[in-house]
N, C-alpha and C positions, 0 to 999 in steps of 0.2 A: 504492500499500499502506500503510495507516492503520502509525503511529510512535508510539509513546506514550515522553515521556522523563519520568524522574521525577528530578528536584533537590532536593539536602537537603544543610543542612550538618554534616558527621561528627559524631556524639554523641562528647561527651570523654570517653564510657567505650568508645570503638573506637580512640581515638588511641593508636598503637603497636602494632595491630592490623593483620595483609594485609587487603589486600582481598579474598582465597580467604577466610579464614577469618571475615571480617564478612558477606561474601554469604553463609555457612553459616549462621552464628548467627540472619541474618535471614529464615532458611528459604527462602529462595529455591529451587527445584527445581534439582537437577542438570541438568536438559534446560536451563531458561533461562540458568545458569550457563554451561553451554558455548557459548550463543549469545552470551553478551555477550562472553565470552574471545574465540572466532574473529573475530570480526566487530569486533574492537576497541569495543566502543560501552561500555565503563568510561573515564568521564573525571573527573580531577583537575583544578582551576581551570585548569580547559579542553582540558585535555591528555589524549591516551586514553595511558595506564597498563596495567601488565600484571597481574594477580591475585597479584603476589607485592606490590606495591608497600605502605610500610606509611603507615597514613594520621599525619598530623602535624595536630595543630592548627590550626580554623580551613579544615581543605580543606573547599573544595565541587566535593561528587558528584553526577555526572549520569550517568545507568543509562540507555541507548537500547534495548527493544524492538520489535522489528518483530512485524505481525500473524502472522506464518510461526511465532515463535518461540514462540505459543501452540498449544495442542491445540484452545482454543476463544475464538478473539482478539476478534468481534464479538457486540454483543447487539442481535436482532432482534425486541423486542418495541415491538408499535405502541402509538403515546403514545395513549392514551384520558385525555381530562380530564372526565370526566361525573361523577368521584366524586374525592375524595385520602386518603393516609394518614396521619395524623400521626405525625413524624418527631421522634425522642424525644431523639434524637444525631446529630449532624453534625461531619462531618471534609472534608479531603480528601479520602479515600480509601474511605469506606462511611457508609453511615445505618444508625441504627438504629429502627426504624419500630414504632409499635404497631398493628398488624394486627388488625382487628375479628374478632369470632367470624362466619363464614358467609363470608368471603372468600378466594376462591381464590389461592391462591401465586401460580401461573404456569400458561398456557395450557396446554391439552394437545391442540390441532388447531388449526391455522394460522388460523383465522377467528375463535378466540377473542380477547378484547381485553378483558374483563372479571375481570380478576384483579392484584393486589398490584404485578409488575411490569409488567404495562402502565400502571396510576396515576402509577407512580412517573418511566417512561419520559415520560412527559409532564410531571410538576411538575420533573423534571432540566432538561427541552427550555427550559419558560416561563420557568426562572431562569435560562438562559442559561449552566448550571454547567461549571467546567472541572475536569478530572481528570488529571492527568501530561500534562499540555499538549494533550488531546482533549477535547471535549465529551464530559462526564458519560453514563456509559451504567448502567442495572441490571444486575448481573449477579449471581445468585443463588448466597449461601454456605454456609444450609441452607433448612430448612422447618420449619414446625409445620402440623400439618394443619387442613384448612379451618375444622372446630367447634372450634378452639383461638383463644383471643387472645392478643395481649400481642407481647412486643418480638422482634424477628428481625430478622437483620443482612442487608444488601445491597448489594456494592460499587459502584462507579463505576467501576472500570478493570479489565484480565485482570488487571493485576499483581499484586493484594494478594487475588487469589480464592483460588490455590495456597498461599497463605501462611497465612489464615486457615482453612483447609480441612484443614491441618497443626499451628494451632492446637488445631482442633476435635478431632482426633484422638489429640493428645499431652495433651487433657483438661485446656489451661490455661484454653480458655473456659468458664466454669461458667454453669448457666441454674437459675435457682429457680423453678419454676410454685405456683401455688398450684389446689388441687383441692376440690371438696367431693363427698364422698364417700359413700357408701351407708349407715349404720348407726354404734353406737357405735363407735370405733376404742378397745381397750382398756389402749393401751400408748402410751408416750409419743412411741417411736421406733421405726425398724426397717430393716431391710436386704430388698430380694427380690432373688436371686441365681439368678434360673432361664432357661436359654433361651430364645426364641421364632421362633417357626418358622410357616410357612405352613399356617391351615387346610383340612387334604384335602375339605372340605366346601364351604367359600366362600371364593375367593383373596383376597375385599377383606380378612377377617378376619384377625387372629393368634392363634398361640395358641402356650401352653408346651409346649415339646418338640413342636411341630410338623413340616411337610417342610422343611429344608435351615436347622435350627434354629441359633441364631447363640447367645453368651454375651453376656446381659442383666444390667445391673443397675442398682436404682434406691432411692435413700434417702430416707425419708419421717417428718416428726416433726409429729406432733399440735401444732395451734393451739389448736380447741377443739370443742365438742359442741356443737350443737345440736338439740333435739327428734330425736334419734337420726341425725340428720347431721352428719358430721365435716370440718371445712377442717383441710386436710393441706396444709406444706410439704414439695417434692419437688424434690429433686434427682436427674439424671440420669449415670450414670456411663459409659454405653453411651448409644446414639443410635439407636437400634431402630426401625421404623416400628411406630406404635401402643405404643411400648414405657408409658409411665408407664399406659394405659388397661387395655392387656390385664394387667400386673404388677396392679395393684392392684385389678380386679373378680378376678386370679386368689386372690388373699387374702380373699374376701371382702365388697368393699367396693368395686362399680364406682362410675365416676364420674356422677354425678348428671346425667341429660341426653344420654347419652351413645348416642347412636343404632345401635352396634352392638354393647355390651356391656352395656347395661343400657336396651334399648330402651323397657322400659313404665315411662313415666317423662311428667308433665305440663310438666317444665322448658322454659322458652321455651328456650333455648339448653343448651351441655352448659358445664359447671361445671368445665373448667381454662383455666388461663390462665396464660402466662409471665408472670409476675412481673420478676423481674430478669436482668441478663446483664452478668457480669464479663468483659473481652477485653482482653489485653494490646496493645496496640496497635502498627501493624509499626512494625520501623524504628526498634526503642529509644524508643517514645513514650510510653511509661510503663504503668498499667493502670488503666479507667476502670470503675464499675459503674456502670449504668444502669437506671434506675426507670420505668415510665408510670405514669399512674396508674391505679388499680382501676376499669376500666369500670363504667359504671350497671346493665348491666344480668347483674353478676356480686356478688351479694349479699355483705356483711359479716356478716348474722347470717341464715343459712338455717333460717327455721323450718316451713315446709311447702313440700311436692313434691308 
């Protein structure tokens, strides 16, 4: 059985705090906290301690996780070295990669191996990366559409996946997109707050107030307008499928090149790019903001379509 061992010096901010309160503050799920407690897998300075232990300055903490502790412990993506994905941030726990437009995030069938996670599996393997005492493997945290480019977080071990998922749910991870839209936007900024659900006529599509609609909120700000095309900076408050695409189309400004919501275009790609992501690093690592280069196929001045 695979075992991951997470080791760190207790951060100064946690000195005087109990193990129990610290694990909660780190957003480690109750299921994992229970496994650590029951198996006596919490070690401080080489000795097993209870969750009532109060941290002291300089304490060395070791958390031991077994594969059975996780709902999804293993990463089984077939390594494929035929392509690489630019890594724009990396630490021991995760990478942020700059996904090109047109690349799939993950396989949809066992035989598929031409996805971002397959390419990262090969990259981690080639570099002999380790994470929490085991060979690093790619674990999906969130996704962006195949036709969207830009920053995506991919974990290296299963420990940080639920932590990052909780940070996403708490809206502590902030994502900013750039979108070229059709038409001259006549306001400097705005908010779209309308539920998104499944299109009853096409299950691939999402529509406002569709089937099983869920609340969705998008903020946008106008950067500039060029020849009846507008560049927007967009931030998500929620993360519904196709949210930016549906919301912008709903106000009469579909994303240029969108094959589902603005199909009549000669654009070479969908003009949506995940430009910046701000992430609180797990285990009191501070917060970092990560931006990649604007891709060459995403124009800064969109004059003709």
